[in-house]
Structures are given as structure tokens and as C-alpha cells.
C-alpha positions in Angstrom: 110.4 118.8 82.0 111.6 116.1 80.0 110.6 114.6 76.5 110.9 111.2 74.6 110.1 110.4 71.3 110.1 107.1 69.2 109.2 105.9 66.1 108.2 102.2 64.9 107.9 100.6 61.6 104.6 99.0 61.2 105.9 96.3 58.6 108.4 95.1 61.4 105.5 94.9 64.0 103.5 92.8 61.8 106.2 90.3 60.6 107.1 89.6 64.6 103.3 89.3 65.4 102.7 87.1 62.5 105.5 84.8 63.3 105.2 84.8 67.0 101.4 85.8 67.7 100.5 86.6 71.6 103.8 85.6 72.8 105.4 88.5 71.0 103.1 90.9 72.6 103.3 89.2 76.1 107.0 90.4 76.0 106.2 94.2 76.2 102.5 94.5 76.8 100.4 93.9 79.8 97.1 91.4 79.7 95.2 94.6 79.8 97.2 96.3 76.8 97.1 93.0 74.8 93.3 93.2 75.2 92.9 96.9 73.9 95.1 96.2 70.9 93.3 93.2 69.7 89.9 94.7 69.9 91.1 97.8 67.8 90.0 98.3 64.1 94.0 98.4 63.3 95.4 95.9 65.4 98.8 96.2 64.1 98.8 100.1 64.2 97.8 99.9 68.0 100.5 97.5 69.0 103.1 99.6 67.3 101.8 102.6 68.6 101.8 100.9 72.2 105.6 99.9 71.7 106.6 103.3 70.5 104.7 104.7 73.7 106.8 102.5 76.0 110.2 103.5 74.3 109.2 107.1 74.3 108.3 107.2 78.3 111.4 105.4 79.0 113.3 108.0 77.2 111.6 111.0 79.1 112.3 109.2 82.2 115.9 108.7 81.1 116.4 105.6 82.4 115.9 103.3 79.3 114.6 99.8 80.0 116.7 98.9 83.1 117.5 100.4 86.5 114.1 99.0 87.6 112.0 100.1 84.9 110.9 97.1 82.6 108.3 96.8 79.7 105.7 96.1 82.1 106.4 98.6 84.8 103.8 100.7 83.4 100.7 100.3 81.0 99.5 102.7 78.0 96.0 103.0 78.3 93.3 104.9 76.9 91.0 107.3 78.7 87.0 107.4 78.1 87.7 109.8 75.5 90.1 107.4 73.8 93.2 109.4 74.8 96.3 107.6 75.5 97.7 107.9 79.2 100.4 106.0 81.5 99.5 104.1 84.2 102.6 103.1 86.5 102.3 99.7 87.8 104.1 98.0 90.9 107.0 99.8 92.3 106.9 103.8 91.4 108.8 104.2 88.4 108.0 107.8 87.9 109.7 110.6 90.0 107.4 111.6 93.0 104.9 114.5 92.0 105.7 113.9 88.2 103.2 113.6 85.6 103.4 112.0 82.2 101.7 113.1 79.0 101.3 111.0 76.0 100.7 111.4 72.3 100.4 108.6 69.7 100.0 108.5 66.0 100.3 106.2 62.8 100.0 106.2 59.4 100.3 103.5 57.0 103.8 103.0 57.5 104.9 103.8 61.1 103.6 104.9 64.7 105.1 107.4 66.5 104.5 108.5 70.2 105.9 111.5 72.2 106.1 111.4 75.8 106.3 114.5 78.2 107.3 114.1 81.7 106.5 117.1 83.8 107.0 118.1 87.3 110.6 116.9 87.7 
């Protein structure tokens, strides 16, 4: 079992999004993730939460971004109940037989995500 945690300042994300718009989002989110974020009541918190989740996932993997794992190697989505989950995309970036659990939270100032890699 491996764990990764990340926290992101909402003001930082808001400044970058205000300055660069969707181009900023396209650097680290898939089109599906962008659509989800832009339809949430708290757009900035949703963007920051997914950013933190992606960072937490690569920390749990122990790879960081590199070695074949990139921002768009996986997507942070929500199931029918709204729970976040990780969907690997393209080449498998997760160890065979493993599963990733994810939790995202935010308040007025920051978003935090925790990723738990099981079965390694």
C-alpha cells in the first residue's frame, strides 16, 4: 500500500485560470475533466481539487510526473454518486492488479487530495 497527498491554494488556481483560461486547464486536464469542472457550482475548487488529486496519485505511484506518467495519463472523474475515481488512459501507468482510492476536499482557501494505491 502506498499513499500520496497534495494541497493546492485556490487563489493560485484562480489567478492562473483568470489569466490563461481554458489553455491553462488543457495543460493538465483531459477534455472530459475540463467539462466536469466547468459545470460544477464551484469551478475553481473543482479545478484545484483535480490538480491536487493528480499530484497525489503520482506521489502514491512513486513516479512523479515523468517516466511515462504524464498529466493526461489518467483522468480524475466522478462516479454516479459523485465520488472521485481515477481512470487510467492509454498505456497502463498503474501496476498490474493494483487499485487506486481517492478522496478530494476543499474549503474557502485550499483543496486537498489523498490517493491510496492498493495491491502493490
